C-alpha positions in Angstrom: 0.0 0.0 0.0 1.1 3.6 -0.3 2.4 3.9 3.1 4.1 6.5 5.3 4.8 4.4 8.3 2.8 3.2 11.3 0.7 5.9 13.0 1.0 6.8 16.6 1.0 9.6 19.2 -2.4 10.9 20.2 -2.8 14.5 21.3 -5.7 16.5 22.6 -5.9 19.4 20.1 -9.3 20.4 18.8 -10.9 17.5 20.7 -13.9 19.5 22.1 -14.7 20.8 18.7 -14.5 17.3 17.1 -16.5 15.6 19.9 -19.3 18.1 19.1 -19.0 17.2 15.4 -19.1 13.5 16.3 -22.2 13.9 18.2 -23.9 15.7 15.3 -22.7 13.0 12.9 -23.9 10.2 15.2 -27.4 11.6 15.1 -27.7 11.2 11.4 -29.9 8.4 10.1 -28.1 6.4 7.4 -29.1 8.1 4.1 -31.5 6.2 2.0 -31.1 8.1 -1.3 -28.9 5.3 -2.6 -31.5 2.9 -4.2 -29.5 -0.1 -3.1 -29.4 1.0 0.6 -33.1 1.6 0.4 -34.0 -2.0 0.0 -35.4 -4.1 2.9 -32.9 -5.2 5.5 -31.4 -8.7 5.4 -33.7 -11.4 6.6 -33.4 -12.5 10.2 -31.8 -15.9 10.9 -28.8 -15.5 8.6 -25.4 -16.5 9.9 -24.6 -13.3 11.8 -28.0 -11.5 12.2 -27.5 -11.2 15.9 -24.0 -9.8 15.5 -25.1 -7.4 12.9 -27.9 -6.0 15.1 -26.6 -2.8 16.7 -23.5 -2.7 14.6 -24.2 0.8 13.5 -24.5 2.0 17.1 -21.4 0.0 17.9 -19.4 1.8 15.2 -20.8 5.2 16.4 -19.3 4.4 19.8 -16.0 3.4 18.4 -15.8 6.5 16.2 -16.6 8.8 19.2 -13.6 7.1 20.9 -11.4 7.5 17.8 -12.2 11.2 17.4 -11.5 11.8 21.1 -8.2 9.8 21.3 -6.9 9.1 17.8 -6.7 12.6 16.2 -9.5 11.8 13.7 -10.7 15.0 11.9 -13.2 13.2 9.6 -14.2 9.6 8.7 -16.6 7.5 6.7 -17.8 4.0 7.3 -20.0 1.8 5.0 -21.0 -1.8 5.7 -22.8 -4.2 3.3 -24.3 -7.6 3.7 -26.2 -9.9 1.4 -26.3 -7.3 -1.5 -27.6 -4.5 0.7 -25.9 -1.5 2.3 -26.6 -1.9 6.0 -25.4 1.7 6.8 -23.1 4.4 5.6 -22.1 7.1 8.1 -19.9 10.1 8.3 -18.1 11.5 11.3 -16.3 14.7 12.2 -15.5 17.3 9.6 -14.7 17.3 5.9 -13.3 20.8 6.5 -12.4 21.7 10.0 -11.9 25.5 9.3 -15.2 25.8 7.6 -17.0 23.5 10.1 -18.3 21.5 7.1 -19.3 18.0 8.4 -18.5 14.8 6.5 -21.5 14.0 4.3 -21.6 10.2 4.3 -23.2 10.1 0.9 -21.1 12.7 -0.9 -17.8 13.5 0.8 -14.8 12.0 -1.1 -11.9 10.4 0.7 -8.6 9.1 -0.7 -8.5 5.3 -0.5 -4.8 5.2 -1.2 -3.7 1.7 -2.1 -7.2 0.4 -1.9 -7.3 1.9 -5.4 -5.2 -1.0 -6.5 -8.3 -3.3 -6.3 -9.8 -1.3 -9.3 -6.5 -1.9 -11.1 -6.5 -5.6 -10.5 -10.2 -5.7 -11.6 -9.2 -3.9 -14.8 -6.3 -6.3 -15.4 -8.6 -9.4 -14.9 -11.0 -7.9 -17.5 -8.2 -8.0 -20.0 -7.4 -11.6 -19.0 -11.0 -12.5 -19.6 -10.9 -10.9 -23.1 -7.8 -13.0 -23.9 -5.6 -9.9 -24.3 -3.4 -10.8 -21.3 -2.0 -14.1 -20.1 -1.3 -14.3 -16.4 1.7 -16.5 -17.0 3.3 -14.4 -19.7 6.4 -12.3 -19.3 5.2 -8.7 -18.5 7.6 -7.5 -21.3 5.2 -9.1 -23.8 2.8 -6.2 -23.2 5.2 -3.2 -22.7 6.9 -0.7 -25.0 10.0 -0.8 -22.8 11.9 -3.6 -21.2 12.1 -4.7 -17.6 15.7 -6.1 -17.3 16.0 -9.8 -16.5 17.2 -11.2 -13.2 18.0 -14.9 -12.8 16.1 -17.5 -14.8 12.5 -16.3 -14.1 10.8 -13.4 -15.9 8.3 -11.3 -14.1 5.0 -12.8 -15.0 1.7 -10.8 -15.0 0.7 -13.2 -12.1 3.7 -11.9 -10.1 2.2 -8.4 -10.2 -1.0 -9.7 -8.7 1.0 -11.6 -6.0 3.4 -8.7 -5.3 6.3 -11.1 -6.2 8.2 -9.2 -8.9 11.4 -9.4 -6.9 11.9 -5.7 -7.0 12.9 -2.8 -4.8 10.0 -0.6 -3.8 10.0 3.0 -5.1 10.0 6.3 -3.2 9.0 9.8 -4.2 5.5 8.8 -5.4 3.4 11.4 -3.7 3.9 15.2 -4.0 1.8 18.3 -3.4 3.5 20.2 -6.2 1.7 20.0 -9.5 4.9 20.7 -11.4 6.5 17.5 -10.0 3.8 15.2 -11.3 4.8 13.2 -14.3 2.6 11.2 -16.7 2.6 7.8 -15.1 3.6 5.8 -18.2 6.7 8.0 -18.6 7.4 7.9 -14.9 7.5 4.1 -14.7 9.8 3.9 -17.7 12.2 6.3 -16.0 12.1 4.6 -12.6 12.5 0.9 -13.1 13.4 -0.5 -9.6 16.4 -2.7 -9.0 15.8 -6.4 -9.4 16.8 -8.0 -6.1 15.7 -11.7 -6.3 13.9 -14.0 -8.7 10.3 -13.2 -9.4 7.7 -15.5 -7.8 9.9 -16.4 -4.8 8.9 -14.0 -2.0 6.3 -11.3 -1.4 7.6 -7.7 -1.1 4.8 -5.2 -1.7 5.3 -3.3 -4.9 3.7 0.0 -5.8 5.7 -0.1 -9.0 4.3 -3.5 -10.0 0.7 -2.2 -9.4 1.4 0.8 -11.7 2.9 -1.6 -14.3 -0.4 -3.6 -14.2 -2.3 -0.5 -14.9 0.0 0.4 -17.8 -0.5 -3.1 -19.3 -4.3 -2.4 -19.1 -3.8 0.8 -21.0 -1.5 -0.7 -23.6 -3.7 -3.7 -24.5 -7.1 -1.9 -24.3 -6.0 1.2 -26.2 -7.6 3.4 -23.6 -5.9 5.8 -21.1 -6.0 4.2 -17.7 -8.3 6.8 -16.1 -10.7 6.6 -19.0 -10.6 2.8 -18.9 -11.6 2.4 -15.3 -14.4 5.0 -15.7 -15.8 3.3 -18.7 -15.5 -0.3 -17.6 -15.8 -0.3 -13.8 -17.1 3.0 -12.3 -19.8 3.8 -14.9 -21.3 0.3 -15.0 -21.4 0.1 -11.2 -22.9 3.6 -10.8 -19.8 4.9 -9.0 -20.4 8.5 -10.2 -18.2 10.1 -7.6 -15.0 8.0 -8.0 -12.0 8.9 -10.2 -8.3 8.4 -10.6 -7.9 11.9 -12.2 -6.0 14.7 -10.5 -6.6 17.5 -9.7 -10.3 17.1 -8.9 -12.8 19.4 -10.6 -16.4 20.4 -10.3 -18.5 18.4 -7.8 -15.6 16.1 -7.0 -13.5 19.0 -5.9 -16.4 20.5 -4.0 -17.1 17.4 -2.0 -13.4 16.3 -1.3 -12.5 16.0 2.3 -9.5 18.0 3.4 -6.3 16.2 4.5 -4.7 17.3 7.8 -1.7 17.2 10.0 -1.8 17.9 13.7 0.5 20.8 14.5 0.9 22.1 18.0 -2.5 20.4 18.9 -4.4 21.9 16.0 -5.5 20.5 12.7 -3.6 22.2 9.8 -5.1 21.7 6.4 -2.7 20.3 3.8 -2.6 20.8 0.0 -4.2 18.1 -2.1 -1.9 15.1 -2.5 -0.9 14.2 -6.1 -0.3 10.6 -6.8 -0.7 10.7 -10.6 2.9 9.7 -11.3 2.0 6.2 -10.2 -1.7 6.5 -10.9 -2.9 2.9 -10.9 -1.2 2.3 -7.6 -3.3 4.7 -5.6 -4.5 8.0 -6.9 -8.2 7.5 -6.7 -10.7 9.5 -4.7 -14.1 8.0 -3.9 -17.2 8.2 -1.7 -18.2 5.6 0.8 -21.4 4.6 -1.2 -19.3 4.1 -4.3 -16.9 1.9 -2.4 -20.0 -0.1 -1.1 -21.1 -0.7 -4.7 -17.7 -2.1 -5.6 -17.7 -4.4 -2.6 -21.2 -5.6 -3.5 -20.1 -6.3 -7.1 -17.2 -8.4 -5.7 -19.5 -10.2 -3.4 -21.9 -10.8 -6.3 -19.3 -12.7 -8.3 -18.5 -9.6 -10.4 -22.1 -8.4 -10.8 -24.2 -5.6 -9.3 -27.7 -5.5 -10.5 -27.6 -5.8 -14.3 -24.0 -4.7 -14.5 -21.3 -7.4 -14.7 -17.7 -6.3 -14.5 -16.0 -9.7 -14.0 -16.9 -13.3 -14.3 -17.3 -15.3 -11.1 -14.1 -17.3 -11.8 -12.1 -14.1 -12.1 -13.4 -12.9 -8.7 -12.6 -16.3 -7.2 -9.1 -16.0 -8.5 -8.7 -12.5 -6.9 -10.0 -13.9 -3.6 -8.0 -17.1 -3.8 -4.6 -17.9 -2.3 -1.4 -17.3 -4.2 1.7 -17.6 -2.0 2.7 -16.7 1.5 6.1 -15.8 3.0 5.5 -17.5 6.4 4.4 -21.1 6.4 1.7 -20.7 9.1 0.5 -17.1 8.5 -1.9 -15.7 5.9 -0.3 -14.6 2.6 -1.4 -12.9 -0.6 -4.5 -13.7 -2.5 -4.3 -12.1 -6.0 -4.4 -8.3 -5.7 -6.2 -8.7 -2.4 -4.3 -9.9 0.6 -5.5 -12.5 3.1 -6.6 -11.1 6.5 -7.9 -14.4 7.9 -7.7 -17.8 6.2 -10.9 -19.4 7.6 -13.8 -19.1 10.0 -14.6 -17.1 7.9 -12.0 -16.3 5.2 -11.4 -12.5 5.1 -9.6 -10.7 2.2 -9.0 -7.0 1.7 -6.6 -4.2 1.2 -5.4 -1.2 3.2 -4.3 2.2 2.0 -2.3 5.0 3.4 -1.5 8.3 1.8 0.1 11.1 3.8 -3.3 12.4 4.9 -5.8 9.5 4.5 -6.0 6.0 6.0 -8.4 3.4 4.6 -9.3 -0.3 4.8 -11.6 -2.5 2.7 -12.5 -5.9 4.1 -14.6 -8.7 2.5 -15.9 -12.0 3.9 -16.8 -13.7 0.5 -18.5 -16.8 2.0 -20.6 -14.6 4.3 -21.7 -11.9 1.9 -20.2 -9.2 4.2 -17.9 -6.4 3.6 -17.0 -2.9 4.7 -14.9 0.2 3.9 -13.5 2.8 6.3 -11.4 5.9 5.8 -10.1 8.5 8.1 -8.1 11.8 7.9 -6.5 13.8 10.7 -3.3 13.6 12.6 -0.8 10.7 12.5 -2.7 8.7 15.0 -5.8 8.7 12.8 -4.1 5.8 10.9 -4.1 3.8 14.1 -7.7 4.8 14.6 -8.5 3.3 11.2 -6.9 0.1 12.2 -8.6 0.0 15.6 -12.0 0.5 13.9 -11.3 -2.2 11.4 -10.3 -4.6 14.1 -13.3 -3.7 16.2 -15.7 -4.5 13.4 -14.0 -7.8 12.6 -14.0 -8.7 16.2 -17.6 -8.0 16.7 -19.0 -9.7 13.6 -16.5 -12.6 13.4 -15.1 -13.0 16.9 -12.1 -15.2 17.8 -10.6 -16.6 20.9 -6.9 -16.2 21.7 -4.8 -19.3 21.2 -3.7 -21.5 24.1 -0.3 -20.5 25.4 2.7 -22.7 24.8 4.7 -23.6 28.0 7.4 -25.8 26.7 10.8 -24.4 27.5 13.2 -26.8 25.8 12.4 -25.8 22.2 15.2 -24.3 20.1 15.1 -20.5 20.5 14.4 -18.3 17.5 17.2 -15.9 16.4 17.2 -12.7 18.4 18.6 -9.4 17.1 17.8 -6.7 14.5 15.5 -7.5 11.5 14.9 -5.4 8.5 11.8 -5.4 6.2 12.1 -6.4 2.5 9.5 -3.9 1.4 11.5 -0.7 1.0 13.4 1.5 -1.5 16.8 -0.2 -1.7 18.2 2.8 -3.4 18.1 4.8 -0.1 19.6 4.2 3.3 17.4 2.1 5.5 15.0 4.2 7.6 14.0 3.4 11.2 10.6 2.2 10.2 12.2 -0.7 8.3 14.0 -2.1 11.4 12.9 -4.2 14.4 14.8 -5.2 17.4 13.7 -8.6 18.7 14.5 -9.9 22.2 13.5 -12.8 24.5 13.2 -11.2 28.0 11.8 -14.4 29.5 10.9 -17.9 28.3 8.0 -18.1 25.8 7.8 -14.3 25.4 9.3 -12.2 22.6 9.5 -8.4 22.7 9.6 -6.5 19.4 10.8 -2.9 19.4 10.1 -0.7 16.4 10.4 3.0 15.7 6.9 3.5 17.3 7.2 1.4 20.5 7.4 -2.1 21.9 5.0 -5.0 21.6 5.0 -8.3 23.5 4.2 -11.7 22.0 3.5 -14.9 23.9 4.4 -18.3 22.4 1.6 -20.5 21.1 3.7 -23.0 19.2 7.2 -23.7 17.9 8.5 -20.4 16.5 4.9 -19.0 16.6 3.7 -16.2 18.9 0.5 -14.2 19.5 0.5 -10.6 20.5 -0.2 -9.6 24.1 -2.9 -7.1 23.5 -5.7 -5.1 25.0 -7.9 -5.9 22.0 -11.6 -5.9 22.4 -13.2 -9.3 23.2 -13.4 -11.3 20.0 -10.0 -10.1 18.7 -8.6 -10.2 16.1 -5.3 -11.4 17.6 -2.1 -10.7 15.6 0.6 -13.4 15.2 4.3 -13.5 14.6 6.3 -16.4 13.1 10.0 -17.0 12.9 11.0 -19.1 9.9 13.6 -19.4 7.0 16.8 -21.2 6.6 19.7 -21.1 9.1 21.6 -18.7 6.9 18.5 -16.6 6.2 16.4 -16.2 9.3 13.2 -14.3 8.8 10.0 -13.3 10.7 6.6 -12.2 9.5 3.5 -10.7 11.1 -0.1 -11.9 10.3 -1.2 -8.3 9.7 1.6 -7.7 7.1 1.3 -10.6 4.6 2.8 -8.3 2.0 6.4 -8.3 3.4 9.0 -10.3 5.4 11.8 -9.2 7.8 15.3 -10.6 7.6 17.8 -10.9 10.4 20.6 -8.3 9.7 22.4 -8.2 13.0 22.3 -11.0 15.7 
């Protein structure tokens, strides 16, 4: 995902003002102007009808907490089940200075890398038409060449799996219009270093996602922004969603403002420009539009009379590809796996500098939701807290039994570094972890934003010690790899691995 590091540090600034706004937002009835949301509620007696009862009020309560403690200036939440929008709600302000509340039906947020799901959908449309072969070398479809590395070419499938074996790229977001390049030219000029053979390990690739969009443009003959509008947004009725920058007309009028918290006050930021790597994350969208996309995915690629994908294509997007860690979730295709079973959950997260989003789908349960926040740095953690709260309420889990054996081989302790980074720059603190074993069966991980403790639940497998709400979810950590290449991964980051760099 387009990512600016984990979010932390809550401060009090503007809290009284925002609590007042939250109270106003919480009093709104979910708008029924969307014809889909106006349908009758789901029938009682379905798998989770009891858990869905009161979910809107539950989310209201969580959001009041997030606005009070997580620097959230504004947010949207939409939840769907069995082809219906259960509710769509806005919280806080779209513009703090103008006291303009978030309109849940019309305010646009930046989904960040959740945008990639549109790109993967567009790519699969080309696969269905026979214009793209998932196992073909990507160079087959390009007007420039990705240099070889080892014996394996980068396949189209590797883009979907985030396994191109490349460095990630930096400098992909700017606020200066003069620094935005046409994305096709940008990706030709910024081919990342090839580091390992394609298809062998997951390392999240913004470049690979942009390359997928460029392939769509090349084989379809349509500029990417036009293509997704004509073949995804228009058929699904997503009238307030676009990849284009800057926004104009009604889109500009309804765009939420991005913020930073400076000396306890929300300071409005200029609009972020992501067009240089457009298919990887430049979209802006409303919550109802995101709900339509979720329902189309849950409908096997169809919403009402509109079909954007065949059911087998959706099944591929939702289905497993590869995983870094042997006992943790990995990548689906485009989507990443949040939970493997009971029920299976797939989705995607997105972070720009100002906006933090998550989209989660439970395919076998007909359930999904989208959340997005803006505000201070801690609003990203607020997005994550809200996501976990919804998952834990609707699909609760129990923590795993603790492992008490003390004669097992110990995992390697020391400093680990993430493989998802720009290798052309010096490693930044957010790439590094310090791992220690302060007592038997307990691992402590120290990152740039604090320490977390993990209790052992199996050989080389640990579960986070957490104050999570009842029902979880509960994050896991696993040590694995060869003796000369020790690694660790987290369940909440299936898109990267960490290697031991200093014992």
